C-alpha positions in Angstrom: 123.6 -92.1 35.4 124.0 -90.5 38.7 121.6 -91.6 41.4 119.8 -89.3 43.6 120.7 -89.5 47.1 117.2 -91.1 48.0 118.3 -93.6 45.6 121.2 -94.4 46.9 120.0 -94.7 50.6 117.0 -97.1 49.5 119.7 -98.8 47.5 122.2 -99.1 50.6 118.9 -100.3 53.1 118.0 -103.3 50.4 121.8 -104.8 49.8 122.5 -103.9 54.1 119.3 -106.3 54.9 120.3 -109.1 52.0 123.5 -108.9 53.2 122.6 -109.4 56.7 120.2 -112.1 55.8 122.9 -114.0 53.7 125.2 -113.7 56.9 122.5 -115.2 58.7 121.7 -118.2 56.2 125.5 -118.8 56.6 125.6 -118.9 60.0 129.0 -118.9 61.9 130.8 -117.0 65.1 132.0 -114.6 62.3 128.8 -112.9 62.1 128.5 -111.4 65.3 132.3 -110.0 64.5 130.7 -108.2 61.9 127.7 -107.2 63.4 130.2 -106.0 66.3 131.6 -103.6 63.1 128.4 -102.6 61.5 126.9 -101.5 64.8 129.5 -99.0 66.3 129.7 -97.4 61.9 125.7 -97.2 62.2 125.7 -95.4 65.6 128.2 -92.8 64.5 126.0 -91.8 61.6 122.8 -91.8 63.9 125.2 -89.7 66.1 126.3 -87.0 63.7 122.3 -86.6 62.4 120.8 -86.5 65.8 124.0 -83.6 66.7 122.3 -81.3 64.4 119.0 -81.5 65.6 118.7 -79.1 68.4 120.2 -76.0 66.7 118.2 -76.4 63.8 115.0 -77.1 65.4 115.3 -73.9 67.4 116.7 -71.9 64.5 114.1 -73.0 62.5 111.3 -72.1 64.7 112.5 -68.8 65.6 113.0 -68.1 61.8 109.4 -69.4 61.0 107.6 -67.6 63.7 109.6 -64.6 62.7 108.3 -64.9 58.9 104.4 -65.7 60.2 104.2 -62.5 62.1 105.7 -60.6 59.5 103.1 -61.9 57.0 100.3 -61.5 59.7 101.6 -58.0 60.5 101.7 -57.0 56.6 98.0 -58.2 56.0 94.7 -59.2 57.6 94.1 -61.9 55.4 97.4 -63.3 56.0 96.7 -63.2 59.8 93.6 -64.9 59.1 95.5 -67.2 56.9 97.9 -68.3 59.5 95.1 -68.6 62.2 93.6 -71.5 59.9 97.0 -73.2 59.2 97.6 -73.3 62.9 94.1 -74.9 63.6 94.5 -77.3 60.9 98.2 -78.6 61.9 97.0 -79.3 65.7 94.0 -81.2 63.9 96.2 -83.0 61.6 98.6 -83.8 64.8 95.1 -85.0 66.9 94.4 -87.3 64.1 97.6 -89.2 63.9 97.0 -90.1 67.8 93.5 -91.3 67.0 94.3 -93.1 63.4 97.5 -94.8 63.5 97.0 -96.8 66.7 93.1 -97.7 64.9 95.4 -99.0 62.2 97.4 -100.7 63.9 94.7 -102.5 65.5 92.8 -103.4 62.4 96.1 -104.4 60.5 98.6 -105.5 63.0 102.1 -106.6 61.8 102.4 -110.5 62.2 103.5 -111.1 65.8 106.4 -113.0 64.2 108.1 -110.3 62.6 107.2 -107.4 65.0 109.1 -109.8 67.7 112.0 -110.2 64.9 112.5 -106.8 64.8 111.7 -105.8 68.1 114.8 -107.9 69.1 117.1 -106.3 66.6 116.1 -102.8 67.3 116.6 -103.0 70.9 120.0 -104.7 70.7 120.8 -101.1 68.3 119.8 -98.4 71.3 118.1 -98.8 74.7 114.5 -98.1 75.0 114.7 -94.7 77.1 112.1 -94.7 80.2 108.7 -93.2 79.7 107.8 -89.8 81.9 105.2 -89.8 83.9 102.3 -87.2 84.0 103.4 -85.7 87.2 107.2 -85.0 85.6 105.8 -84.4 82.1 104.3 -81.5 84.0 106.7 -80.3 86.5 109.1 -80.2 83.5 107.3 -78.8 80.7 108.8 -75.1 81.6 112.5 -75.6 81.8 114.0 -73.9 84.7 117.5 -73.8 82.4 116.7 -73.9 78.8 120.7 -74.8 77.9 120.4 -77.9 80.4 117.2 -78.8 78.5 118.9 -78.8 75.0 122.1 -80.7 76.6 119.4 -83.3 77.9 117.5 -83.7 74.9 114.4 -82.4 76.6 112.9 -81.3 74.0 109.3 -80.0 74.8 110.2 -77.5 77.3 113.2 -76.2 74.8 110.5 -75.7 72.3 108.2 -73.9 74.8 111.3 -71.4 75.4 112.1 -71.1 71.9 108.4 -70.1 71.4 108.1 -67.8 74.0 111.8 -66.2 72.9 110.6 -65.9 69.2 107.4 -64.5 70.1 109.5 -61.9 72.2 111.8 -61.3 69.3 108.8 -60.2 67.6 108.0 -57.2 69.7 111.6 -55.5 69.5 112.1 -52.4 67.2 113.0 -53.6 63.7 116.9 -53.8 64.0 117.9 -56.0 66.7 115.0 -58.1 65.4 116.1 -58.7 62.0 119.9 -58.7 63.2 118.6 -62.0 65.5 116.3 -63.1 62.8 119.4 -63.3 60.2 121.7 -64.7 63.1 119.3 -68.1 63.7 119.0 -67.7 59.8 122.6 -68.3 59.2 122.4 -71.1 61.8 119.6 -73.0 60.3 121.6 -72.5 56.9 124.7 -73.6 58.3 123.1 -76.8 60.1 121.6 -77.5 56.5 124.8 -77.7 54.7 126.3 -80.0 57.8 123.6 -82.4 57.0 123.8 -82.2 53.5 127.4 -83.6 54.4 125.9 -86.5 56.5 123.4 -87.5 54.4 126.2 -87.6 51.4 127.8 -90.4 53.6 124.0 -91.8 54.7 124.6 -95.0 52.3 127.5 -96.0 54.6 125.6 -95.7 58.0 122.2 -97.0 56.7 124.0 -100.3 55.1 125.7 -100.9 58.6 122.4 -100.6 60.3 120.7 -102.7 58.1 123.1 -105.3 57.8 122.6 -105.5 61.5 118.6 -105.6 61.5 118.7 -108.0 58.4 121.2 -110.7 60.6 119.2 -110.2 63.6 115.6 -109.9 62.3 116.0 -112.1 58.9 113.4 -111.6 56.2 110.7 -110.3 59.1 112.5 -107.1 58.0 111.6 -106.7 54.5 107.8 -107.2 55.8 107.6 -105.0 58.7 109.0 -102.4 56.7 106.2 -102.6 53.9 104.0 -102.8 56.8 105.4 -99.4 58.0 105.4 -97.7 54.3 101.7 -98.6 54.0 100.5 -97.8 57.7 102.2 -94.1 57.5 101.2 -93.4 53.9 97.1 -94.5 54.7 97.4 -91.1 57.6 98.8 -89.3 54.7 95.9 -90.4 52.4 93.4 -89.7 55.2 94.6 -85.7 55.5 94.6 -85.6 51.9 91.1 -86.9 51.3 90.1 -84.5 54.3 91.1 -81.5 52.4 88.5 -82.1 49.6 85.1 -81.2 51.8 87.1 -78.3 53.3 87.8 -76.9 50.0 84.5 -77.5 48.8 82.6 -76.3 52.0 85.2 -73.6 52.9 85.3 -72.1 49.6 81.8 -72.5 48.7 81.9 -74.5 45.7 80.7 -78.2 44.7 83.3 -80.8 45.7 83.6 -82.1 41.8 84.7 -78.2 40.8 87.1 -78.3 43.5 88.8 -81.7 42.5 88.9 -80.9 39.1 90.7 -77.8 40.2 93.1 -79.6 42.1 94.1 -82.1 39.5 97.1 -80.6 37.9 98.8 -79.3 41.2 98.2 -83.0 42.3 99.7 -84.2 39.4 102.7 -82.1 39.8 103.0 -82.8 43.0 102.9 -86.2 42.8 105.8 -86.3 39.8 107.9 -84.2 41.5 107.0 -84.3 45.4 107.7 -80.6 45.7 105.0 -77.9 47.0 107.2 -75.1 45.8 106.8 -76.9 42.1 103.5 -77.2 42.2 102.4 -73.6 43.3 102.1 -72.4 39.6 99.6 -75.0 38.8 97.8 -74.4 42.3 97.5 -70.5 41.4 95.8 -71.5 38.3 93.6 -73.9 40.4 92.7 -71.1 42.3 91.6 -69.2 39.4 89.4 -71.9 38.3 87.6 -72.0 42.0 87.2 -68.3 41.6 89.8 -67.3 44.3 90.8 -63.6 43.3 94.4 -63.4 42.2 94.8 -60.2 45.1 94.4 -63.6 47.6 96.0 -66.5 46.1 98.8 -64.9 45.3 99.5 -63.8 49.0 98.0 -67.1 50.6 99.5 -69.7 48.9 103.1 -68.6 48.6 102.7 -68.1 52.3 101.2 -72.2 53.0 104.2 -73.4 50.7 106.5 -71.6 52.9 105.3 -72.3 56.4 102.2 -74.7 56.0 102.8 -78.6 55.8 99.4 -80.5 56.6 100.3 -83.6 56.5 103.6 -83.1 58.6 101.9 -83.4 61.7 99.8 -86.7 61.3 102.7 -88.6 59.3 105.4 -87.7 61.9 103.7 -88.5 64.7 102.6 -92.1 63.0 106.1 -92.8 62.4 106.9 -92.2 66.2 103.6 -94.3 67.1 105.2 -96.8 65.0 108.3 -96.8 66.7 106.7 -97.2 69.8 104.6 -100.1 68.5 107.6 -101.6 67.2 109.7 -101.6 70.7 106.1 -102.3 72.6 105.9 -98.6 74.2 102.8 -98.1 75.9 102.1 -94.7 75.1 100.7 -92.7 78.4 98.5 -89.2 78.4 101.6 -87.3 79.1 103.7 -88.8 75.9 100.4 -88.2 74.1 100.3 -84.8 75.0 103.9 -84.2 74.5 103.5 -86.0 70.6 100.7 -83.7 69.7 102.0 -80.6 70.7 105.5 -81.3 69.3 104.3 -82.5 65.9 101.9 -79.5 65.5 104.7 -76.7 66.6 107.7 -78.2 64.9 106.1 -78.6 61.4 106.1 -74.8 60.9 109.5 -74.8 61.6 110.4 -77.6 59.3 109.0 -75.8 56.3 111.2 -75.3 53.2 113.7 -78.0 54.7 115.2 -80.5 52.1 113.1 -83.8 52.1 115.0 -86.2 53.8 116.8 -83.6 56.0 113.4 -82.7 57.6 112.1 -86.2 58.0 115.0 -86.4 60.7 114.6 -83.2 61.8 110.9 -83.4 62.1 110.7 -86.5 63.3 113.4 -86.6 66.0 111.9 -84.1 68.5 109.1 -85.7 68.7 110.8 -89.1 69.7 112.5 -87.4 72.0 109.6 -85.4 73.5 107.6 -89.0 73.8 110.7 -91.1 74.8 110.6 -93.3 72.0 114.1 -94.5 70.4 115.5 -92.7 67.8 117.5 -95.1 66.0 115.0 -96.9 63.9 114.7 -93.4 61.7 118.3 -94.3 60.2 116.5 -97.1 58.4 113.0 -95.4 57.7 114.6 -92.4 56.0 115.5 -95.2 53.7 111.9 -95.9 52.7 110.7 -92.3 53.0 110.1 -92.3 49.1 106.7 -93.3 49.1 104.9 -91.9 51.9 106.9 -88.1 50.6 104.4 -88.6 47.5 101.4 -89.0 50.1 103.1 -85.5 51.9 103.6 -83.8 49.3 99.8 -84.6 47.6 98.4 -83.7 50.7 100.1 -80.7 51.6 99.4 -79.3 47.8 95.2 -80.1 48.0 95.3 -78.5 51.5 97.1 -75.4 50.5 94.7 -75.0 47.9 91.4 -75.7 50.5 93.1 -73.4 52.8 93.3 -70.5 50.5 89.8 -71.3 49.1 88.7 -71.1 52.6 90.1 -68.2 53.8 89.8 -66.1 51.0 85.7 -66.9 50.5 85.0 -66.4 54.7 87.2 -63.1 54.3 85.2 -61.9 51.6 88.3 -61.1 49.5 87.0 -60.0 45.5 89.3 -58.4 42.8 86.4 -56.4 41.8 85.9 -54.5 45.3 88.9 -53.6 48.0 89.1 -55.8 50.8 87.9 -54.7 54.4 91.4 -54.1 55.4 92.2 -52.1 52.2 89.3 -49.9 53.0 90.2 -49.6 56.5 93.9 -48.5 55.4 92.2 -46.1 52.9 90.4 -44.3 55.6 93.1 -43.9 57.9 94.9 -42.0 55.0 
């Protein structure tokens, strides 16, 4: 029986932690010698993942904005949907910055587990210096985008990329399509590279997990479970918020919206794929009375570029890592994290699950001055949080579709306002 890639990496995590625990229990000078071998192996794998981040984030942002701009130009309804998507992504990002610290305050990780894990993690990576507010403001506009990319100054690089992408949309068709095709090819090549890197992922994960298990002991298991529950709870909140949005925005009852979304939620839980849930979402939209002309446009667009749980859960991961390392997040880091989480999510759409985990969260870590190394372990336990990611995304897709359709007065019986205007002009 062939194991899936997430299963292989999860088993490598468990094996590495158990081997580390057994080594620590046995004791002896040889343990440190094994750690000295395992650390650089895990570090090499992490560096291999990290080298794809900048080109992939830049190329995905550019192609994502190009696709969004094309959709907005093609239809007024699509433009309104895009505006709603962006608003919801920023709300999701802000929600994580409020909710995650509250959850950690209400249910903190036991002090001994936090200390043990912090010692193990800080031994594998130096905690970066957090930028001050004055430095944050001064460097947000890059004087040299190439230097920003080289120094992992991710937020200035994102700002430059956004401006560049929007400037591209103003170009004539031929150069615009040429540039879009180029960056799409870059993104595809990076995804092939990430596929190779993840294929050898069990080697890197077992090496990193061994180091953490040997230094943190059994506390590592409890800390990872605590992390999974905290991040999943943030996703659950976003999922639950989609119900009142769908009922109020779609001007229907809460019970009707729940019944209409149940089939797509069942598919989401079983497949962890928004795309696989699309047929069930389209049928659910009919139950809500959303015209086929509206759902057939907005729902595929939502699946392609809208990840409602992404900003909240991605930012929750980074806040949790900061919590592990004892990093106090200041106003500059909070602002950088919220912006990076909201913006990069649109570029992550369509990226395979484990690849999007690294490419979506690492930029937020870089923007906030939070270490990236723990992501190599956390990717192994992403299976459960990913269920809530997909569940929230699918339900929020339907809520947003019902809202934008209802508020636009879109019906199957009468042509939409934009169609009447186009007919008049013709």
